[in-house]
C-alpha positions as CSV (number, residue, x, y, z in Angstrom):
1,M,-12.3,-47.2,-4.3
2,S,-11.7,-43.2,-4.3
3,D,-9.6,-41.6,-7.4
4,W,-8.2,-39.3,-5.0
5,L,-5.4,-38.8,-2.7
6,A,-5.6,-35.7,-0.6
7,G,-3.2,-34.3,2.2
8,A,-3.6,-30.9,4.2
9,A,-1.4,-29.1,6.9
10,E,-1.1,-25.6,8.2
11,V,2.0,-23.8,9.7
12,V,2.1,-20.6,12.0
13,I,3.6,-17.8,10.0
14,T,2.9,-15.0,12.5
15,P,6.0,-12.4,12.6
16,P,7.5,-11.1,15.7
17,V,5.6,-8.4,17.6
18,G,6.7,-4.9,16.3
19,E,6.9,-5.7,12.8
20,P,5.0,-3.0,10.8
21,M,1.5,-3.8,9.8
22,A,0.2,-3.4,6.3
23,G,-3.3,-2.7,5.1
24,Y,-3.3,1.2,5.1
25,F,-1.8,4.3,3.7
26,Q,0.6,4.2,6.5
27,P,2.5,1.6,8.6
28,R,1.5,1.1,12.1
29,F,3.7,-1.0,14.5
30,T,2.2,-4.1,15.9
31,A,1.3,-4.0,19.8
32,G,0.5,-7.9,20.1
33,V,-1.0,-10.9,18.4
34,H,-5.0,-11.0,18.8
35,D,-4.7,-14.4,16.5
36,D,-2.1,-16.4,14.6
37,L,-1.4,-15.7,11.1
38,Y,-1.2,-19.2,9.2
39,A,-0.3,-20.7,6.0
40,R,-2.4,-24.0,4.9
41,A,-1.9,-26.2,2.1
42,L,-4.3,-29.0,0.4
43,V,-2.7,-31.4,-1.8
44,L,-4.4,-33.4,-4.4
45,Q,-3.5,-36.3,-6.5
46,C,-5.6,-38.1,-9.3
47,E,-3.8,-40.9,-11.1
48,D,-0.2,-39.5,-11.5
49,R,-1.0,-35.8,-11.3
50,R,-0.9,-33.4,-8.3
51,V,-1.7,-29.9,-7.6
52,A,-1.3,-27.7,-4.4
53,L,-3.6,-25.1,-3.1
54,V,-2.1,-22.6,-0.6
55,S,-3.9,-20.1,1.4
56,M,-1.8,-17.6,3.5
57,D,-3.1,-15.1,6.2
58,L,-1.4,-12.1,4.3
59,I,-2.4,-9.1,2.9
60,S,-0.3,-10.1,-0.3
61,I,2.8,-12.0,-1.7
62,Q,5.6,-11.0,-4.1
63,R,5.7,-13.0,-7.3
64,V,9.3,-13.5,-6.7
65,A,8.6,-15.5,-3.4
66,V,5.8,-17.8,-5.3
67,E,8.5,-18.7,-8.1
68,E,11.0,-19.4,-5.6
69,A,8.6,-21.8,-3.5
70,R,7.4,-23.6,-6.8
71,R,10.7,-24.4,-7.4
72,I,11.5,-26.0,-4.2
73,I,8.0,-27.8,-4.4
74,E,8.5,-29.0,-7.9
75,R,12.0,-30.7,-6.4
76,S,10.7,-31.9,-3.1
77,C,7.0,-33.0,-3.9
78,N,7.0,-33.5,-7.8
79,I,4.3,-30.8,-8.3
80,S,4.8,-28.6,-11.7
81,P,4.8,-25.0,-11.0
82,E,1.6,-24.3,-13.0
83,C,-0.1,-26.7,-10.8
84,V,0.9,-24.9,-7.5
85,M,-1.4,-21.8,-6.5
86,V,-0.5,-19.7,-3.5
87,C,-3.1,-17.4,-2.4
88,C,-3.6,-14.6,0.3
89,S,-6.9,-13.8,2.5
90,H,-6.0,-10.0,2.1
91,T,-5.9,-9.3,5.8
92,H,-5.1,-5.8,6.8
93,T,-3.8,-6.8,10.1
94,G,-0.6,-8.9,8.9
95,P,3.0,-7.7,8.0
96,Y,4.0,-5.9,5.1
97,T,4.8,-8.3,2.4
98,S,4.8,-6.1,-0.6
99,E,5.1,-2.5,-1.2
100,L,1.8,-0.5,-0.7
101,Y,2.2,3.2,-0.5
102,S,4.8,4.0,2.4
103,G,6.6,1.3,4.9
104,E,9.5,-0.9,5.0
105,L,9.1,-4.3,4.1
106,S,10.8,-6.8,6.5
107,L,13.5,-8.2,4.7
108,A,14.0,-11.3,7.0
109,Y,10.1,-12.2,7.0
110,R,10.0,-11.5,3.2
111,Q,12.9,-14.1,2.5
112,S,11.4,-16.7,5.0
113,L,8.0,-17.0,2.8
114,P,9.2,-19.3,0.2
115,G,10.3,-21.6,3.0
116,H,7.1,-21.5,5.1
117,I,5.0,-22.3,1.8
118,A,7.4,-25.2,0.7
119,E,7.2,-26.5,4.0
120,V,3.5,-26.5,4.3
121,V,3.1,-28.2,1.1
122,E,5.5,-30.8,1.8
123,K,3.5,-31.6,5.2
124,A,0.6,-31.9,3.1
125,T,2.0,-34.1,0.5
126,A,3.3,-36.3,3.3
127,N,-0.4,-36.5,4.7
128,L,-1.6,-37.9,1.4
129,G,-4.2,-40.6,1.6
130,P,-7.3,-41.8,0.2
131,A,-10.3,-39.1,0.2
132,N,-13.3,-38.3,-1.5
133,I,-13.6,-34.7,-3.1
134,T,-16.9,-33.1,-3.0
135,L,-18.0,-29.7,-4.6
136,A,-20.8,-27.5,-3.5
137,T,-22.1,-24.0,-3.7
138,S,-24.3,-21.4,-1.4
139,E,-25.1,-18.0,-0.9
140,V,-24.2,-15.8,2.0
141,H,-26.0,-12.3,2.0
142,G,-25.6,-9.4,4.2
143,I,-21.9,-9.5,4.8
144,S,-20.6,-8.0,1.4
145,F,-21.5,-4.8,0.0
146,N,-20.1,-3.0,-3.0
147,R,-18.1,0.2,-1.7
148,R,-18.3,2.4,-4.4
149,Y,-21.2,4.8,-4.6
150,L,-23.2,7.6,-6.5
151,L,-23.7,10.9,-4.5
152,K,-26.5,13.4,-4.8
153,D,-24.0,15.8,-6.2
154,G,-23.1,13.6,-9.2
155,Q,-19.6,12.5,-7.6
156,F,-18.5,9.2,-7.0
157,R,-16.7,7.9,-3.8
158,T,-15.4,5.1,-2.4
159,N,-16.6,4.4,1.2
160,P,-18.6,7.4,1.7
161,G,-19.3,6.7,5.1
162,I,-21.9,4.7,7.0
163,G,-25.1,6.9,7.1
164,N,-24.3,9.3,4.6
165,P,-27.6,11.3,3.6
166,D,-26.0,12.1,0.1
167,I,-25.7,8.4,-1.0
168,V,-27.9,7.4,-4.2
169,R,-27.0,3.9,-4.9
170,A,-24.2,1.7,-5.4
171,L,-22.0,1.5,-8.6
172,G,-21.5,-2.2,-8.9
173,P,-22.6,-5.7,-8.0
174,V,-21.4,-8.3,-5.5
175,D,-20.9,-11.9,-5.8
176,P,-22.8,-13.7,-2.9
177,E,-21.4,-17.1,-4.2
178,L,-19.7,-19.4,-1.6
179,G,-17.3,-21.9,-3.2
180,L,-16.5,-25.0,-1.5
181,L,-14.4,-28.2,-1.9
182,K,-14.8,-30.6,0.8
183,V,-12.2,-33.2,1.5
184,D,-13.3,-36.4,3.5
185,R,-11.7,-39.4,4.5
186,P,-13.2,-43.1,3.9
187,D,-13.8,-43.0,7.7
188,G,-15.9,-39.8,7.4
189,E,-13.4,-37.6,8.9
190,V,-13.3,-34.1,7.4
191,A,-9.5,-33.5,6.5
192,A,-9.9,-30.3,4.8
193,L,-12.2,-27.5,3.5
194,W,-11.2,-25.0,0.7
195,I,-13.7,-21.9,0.9
196,N,-14.1,-19.3,-1.8
197,F,-15.8,-15.8,-1.0
198,A,-15.3,-12.3,-2.0
199,V,-15.1,-9.6,0.5
200,H,-12.3,-7.6,2.1
201,A,-10.6,-8.8,4.9
202,D,-10.3,-5.4,6.7
203,V,-12.8,-5.9,9.7
204,M,-10.6,-6.3,12.6
205,G,-8.6,-3.2,12.4
206,G,-6.3,-2.2,15.4
207,E,-2.6,-2.7,16.3
208,E,-2.6,-6.7,16.7
209,F,-1.8,-9.4,14.3
210,S,-5.1,-11.1,13.3
211,A,-6.0,-13.2,10.3
212,D,-9.4,-11.3,10.6
213,Y,-12.6,-13.1,9.4
214,P,-10.8,-16.0,7.6
215,G,-8.9,-16.9,10.7
216,A,-12.4,-16.9,12.8
217,L,-13.6,-18.7,10.2
218,S,-11.1,-21.7,10.4
219,R,-11.4,-22.0,14.1
220,K,-15.2,-22.2,13.9
221,L,-15.2,-24.9,11.4
222,K,-12.3,-26.7,13.6
223,Q,-15.0,-26.6,16.3
224,N,-17.7,-27.7,14.1
225,Y,-15.8,-30.9,12.6
226,S,-12.3,-31.7,14.1
227,Q,-9.3,-29.7,15.4
228,T,-7.4,-31.4,12.7
229,T,-9.6,-30.2,9.9
230,V,-7.7,-27.6,7.8
231,A,-9.8,-24.9,6.5
232,L,-8.2,-22.9,3.7
233,F,-9.8,-19.6,2.4
234,A,-9.4,-18.2,-0.9
235,N,-10.6,-14.2,-1.4
236,G,-12.6,-13.6,-4.4
237,A,-13.1,-10.7,-6.7
238,C,-13.6,-7.9,-3.9
239,G,-11.6,-5.0,-5.4
240,D,-14.7,-2.7,-5.0
241,V,-16.2,-4.9,-2.0
242,N,-16.0,-4.6,1.6
243,H,-18.1,-5.5,4.9
244,F,-19.8,-1.9,5.3
245,D,-23.4,-1.7,5.2
246,V,-23.7,2.2,4.6
247,Y,-27.5,2.0,5.9
248,G,-26.4,-0.1,9.1
249,P,-25.2,0.5,12.7
250,A,-22.2,3.3,13.1
251,E,-19.9,0.5,14.1
252,Q,-19.1,-2.3,11.8
253,N,-15.6,-2.9,12.9
254,G,-13.6,-5.1,15.6
255,P,-13.6,-8.4,17.1
256,N,-17.3,-8.8,17.4
257,Q,-17.9,-8.0,13.7
258,V,-15.3,-10.5,12.7
259,E,-17.1,-13.1,14.8
260,K,-20.2,-12.3,13.0
261,I,-18.9,-12.4,9.4
262,A,-17.1,-15.7,10.0
263,Q,-20.3,-17.3,11.5
264,A,-22.2,-16.2,8.5
265,L,-19.6,-18.2,6.4
266,V,-19.7,-20.9,8.7
267,G,-23.6,-21.0,7.9
268,G,-23.0,-20.7,4.1
269,T,-20.4,-23.6,4.3
270,L,-22.8,-26.1,6.1
271,K,-25.6,-25.2,3.8
272,A,-23.3,-25.9,1.1
273,C,-22.4,-29.3,2.3
274,E,-26.0,-30.3,2.3
275,T,-25.8,-30.5,-1.4
276,A,-22.2,-31.8,-1.8
277,D,-21.6,-34.0,-4.8
278,K,-18.4,-35.5,-6.3
279,V,-16.1,-33.6,-8.4
280,G,-15.2,-36.4,-10.7
281,P,-11.7,-37.5,-11.8
282,G,-9.0,-35.4,-13.5
283,L,-6.3,-32.8,-12.4
284,E,-4.6,-30.2,-14.7
285,G,-3.3,-26.7,-14.4
286,H,-2.3,-24.0,-16.8
287,S,-0.7,-20.4,-16.6
288,A,-0.2,-17.7,-18.8
289,V,1.6,-14.4,-18.1
290,L,0.5,-11.3,-19.7
291,Q,2.8,-8.4,-19.7
292,I,0.4,-5.3,-19.1
293,P,1.6,-1.8,-19.4
294,I,2.0,0.3,-16.4
295,R,0.1,3.7,-16.0
296,G,1.9,6.9,-15.7
297,L,1.0,10.8,-15.1
298,T,0.9,13.3,-17.7
299,A,3.5,16.4,-17.4
300,K,0.7,18.5,-16.0
301,E,0.1,15.8,-13.3
302,E,3.4,15.2,-12.4
303,E,4.0,18.9,-12.0
304,R,0.9,19.0,-9.6
305,C,2.3,16.3,-7.4
306,R,5.7,17.7,-7.0
307,R,4.5,21.0,-6.2
308,L,2.1,19.4,-3.7
309,L,4.7,17.5,-1.8
310,E,6.7,21.0,-1.8
311,E,3.8,22.5,0.0
312,I,2.7,19.5,2.5
313,S,5.2,17.3,4.4
314,L,4.2,13.5,4.4
315,P,2.8,12.7,7.6
316,E,5.2,10.7,9.9
317,D,2.8,9.4,12.5
318,G,-0.7,10.2,13.7
319,P,-3.8,7.9,12.7
320,A,-3.5,5.6,10.2
321,L,-5.1,7.2,7.0
322,K,-7.7,5.3,5.3
323,S,-9.7,5.5,1.8
324,E,-12.6,7.5,3.5
325,D,-9.8,10.1,4.2
326,I,-9.3,10.9,0.5
327,G,-9.8,14.6,-0.3
328,K,-10.3,15.5,3.5
329,T,-7.0,15.9,4.6
330,P,-3.5,17.5,3.4
331,A,-1.8,14.3,4.7
332,T,-4.0,12.0,2.3
333,D,-3.2,14.3,-0.5
334,A,0.6,14.3,0.3
335,V,0.3,10.1,0.6
336,F,-1.1,9.8,-3.1
337,A,1.2,12.4,-4.6
338,S,4.1,10.4,-3.5
339,A,2.8,7.2,-4.5
340,A,1.9,8.5,-8.1
341,L,5.3,9.7,-8.2
342,K,7.0,6.7,-7.2
343,V,5.0,4.5,-9.6
344,Q,6.3,7.3,-12.1
345,E,9.9,6.5,-11.7
346,E,9.6,2.8,-11.4
347,R,7.8,2.7,-14.8
348,K,10.9,4.0,-16.1
349,V,12.9,0.9,-15.1
350,S,10.0,-1.5,-15.6
351,P,7.2,-0.5,-18.0
352,T,5.1,-3.5,-17.5
353,A,3.9,-5.8,-15.0
354,P,3.9,-9.7,-15.5
355,V,0.4,-10.4,-14.4
356,E,0.1,-14.4,-14.3
357,V,-3.3,-16.1,-15.2
358,Q,-3.8,-19.4,-13.8
359,V,-6.5,-22.1,-14.1
360,I,-6.4,-25.2,-12.0
361,R,-9.0,-28.0,-12.6
362,I,-10.0,-30.2,-9.9
363,G,-12.6,-32.7,-11.5
364,R,-15.4,-30.4,-12.6
365,V,-14.2,-27.5,-11.0
366,K,-11.8,-25.0,-12.2
367,I,-10.2,-22.3,-10.0
368,V,-8.9,-19.2,-11.7
369,A,-6.0,-17.7,-9.8
370,L,-5.3,-13.9,-10.4
371,P,-2.6,-11.7,-8.8
372,V,-4.9,-8.4,-8.5
373,E,-8.0,-6.9,-6.6
374,L,-10.4,-7.8,-9.5
375,F,-13.8,-5.7,-9.5
376,S,-16.5,-7.8,-8.8
377,E,-18.2,-7.0,-12.0
378,L,-15.3,-8.6,-13.6
379,G,-15.3,-11.7,-11.8
380,L,-19.0,-12.2,-12.3
381,E,-18.1,-12.0,-16.3
382,I,-15.4,-14.6,-15.8
383,K,-18.3,-16.8,-14.3
384,R,-20.9,-15.9,-16.5
385,N,-19.0,-16.8,-19.8
386,A,-16.9,-20.0,-18.6
387,P,-17.9,-22.9,-21.0
388,D,-18.6,-25.8,-18.8
389,A,-17.7,-26.1,-15.5
390,S,-18.2,-24.7,-11.9
391,V,-15.7,-21.5,-11.7
392,F,-14.1,-19.9,-8.8
393,I,-12.3,-16.6,-8.7
394,A,-9.3,-16.6,-6.5
395,C,-7.5,-13.2,-6.2
396,Y,-4.5,-11.9,-4.4
397,A,-2.8,-15.3,-5.8
398,N,0.8,-15.7,-7.2
399,G,1.6,-12.0,-6.5
400,I,0.0,-8.7,-6.4
401,F,-0.3,-6.1,-8.8
402,G,-3.3,-3.9,-7.2
403,Y,-6.7,-2.9,-8.4
404,V,-8.3,-3.9,-11.7
405,P,-11.3,-1.7,-11.9
406,T,-13.7,-1.7,-15.1
407,R,-13.4,1.2,-17.7
408,R,-16.4,2.7,-16.3
409,A,-15.0,3.1,-13.1
410,F,-11.9,4.5,-14.4
411,Q,-14.1,7.4,-16.0
412,Q,-16.1,7.5,-12.6
413,G,-12.6,8.0,-10.5
414,G,-12.3,7.0,-7.1
415,Y,-9.9,5.5,-4.5
416,E,-9.1,2.2,-6.7
417,T,-8.5,4.4,-9.9
418,M,-5.9,6.6,-8.3
419,L,-2.2,6.1,-9.5
420,T,-0.5,4.3,-6.7
421,S,1.7,1.0,-6.4
422,N,-1.7,-0.6,-5.5
423,S,-3.3,0.6,-8.8
424,K,-1.2,1.0,-11.7
425,L,-2.1,-1.3,-14.8
426,E,-3.4,0.1,-17.9
427,E,-7.0,0.8,-18.1
428,S,-7.6,-2.3,-20.6
429,A,-6.0,-4.8,-17.9
430,G,-9.5,-5.7,-16.6
431,E,-10.5,-6.8,-20.4
432,R,-7.1,-8.5,-21.0
433,I,-7.3,-10.5,-18.0
434,V,-10.8,-11.6,-18.5
435,A,-10.1,-12.7,-22.2
436,E,-6.9,-14.6,-20.9
437,A,-8.9,-16.5,-18.2
438,L,-11.5,-17.4,-20.6
439,H,-9.0,-18.7,-23.1
440,L,-7.3,-20.7,-20.4
441,L,-10.8,-22.1,-19.1
442,K,-11.6,-23.2,-22.6
443,K,-8.2,-24.7,-23.0
444,T,-8.6,-26.9,-20.2
445,Q,-10.2,-30.6,-20.7
446,P,-14.0,-30.2,-20.9
447,C,-15.6,-31.3,-17.3
448,S,-17.5,-34.8,-17.4
């Protein structure tokens, strides 16, 4: 008889059409729905302990929403807060759910999120039944690329453009590992798949709500297994990783590219299943909150930003600005000056950010959940130095505090290091997060 009980569920969380969409430096208002957004949950029980893994088709979620959802779930499902992990796929074609650059949060939608999280966990808990839990990994190449490059003039640039002849080399690695937890019923039915891979979910583009490639991955896996199979996606350490091959074709966005990436991940999932092995018994969760200082502007930098905004007005409409526009238009200069000044004011009220580091052990698997956009090199450092287990990194989890580059990246500069609401933690944040993750990994019981 299996040591495990498991239950999975999914609920639609697509907002009304017309809500502003997150993902770029300016909001754009949705014109329709390409495919629905979902919240999905997998609840696991071993002996008298439970954990809940939640994935949401959102760019991010605020910590306050996760804390409220955990309180509800503890009461209704008997799952301790440190054993509830809520991660986002980081789709760039979903609603505004946390403050990134300009754009108004939808208060009604934001207030609905704790209820959605609790609802899907409660449904998954109601579906608890005997299950076999297996672990597997594979590698998927050709769909993830480090997006920071050294140019011939000695400058460093994020997203320098496909076919740019001045590119010398990429500045960092990618993590090609696909991590998989597979949940099978005793009769062979695949109840759920929890998939972990690291690449920005900014492929679809456009002005329609879409779950991007994680949504397409879920649909394809349902076709392969069963319409009742719940496929959860947890994005990894992809702060400096996206899907653009700078040596590839000119057009690498849109629905066709979404399908291509999803199909590659389906292939990686099926390949991993060939070597899946039981995870073994045991569940536990640990969590720690680091108070990490927020960076600020020097007096000279602040004066420059204010002077720039006096000369250049913030754009009110027009095409959505992206990272490749940095330094090319006055509009992007104004957007970043405004964002930096906003952080400068906010840090006077809240000079530190409560960054939660969470580790959940499922048998011989340990998942590190982080509320940041961690650079790939830092994620690989955690995996490389982990003491005794298969380790997966889930970012955009339990809140969001923006990019966490390496110290070297701060010296090089580039989009991810510019002071905004999405890049505001002090330069030592990466080292502190890695150290705490390794501490919690060692604190959890050794995996047999």
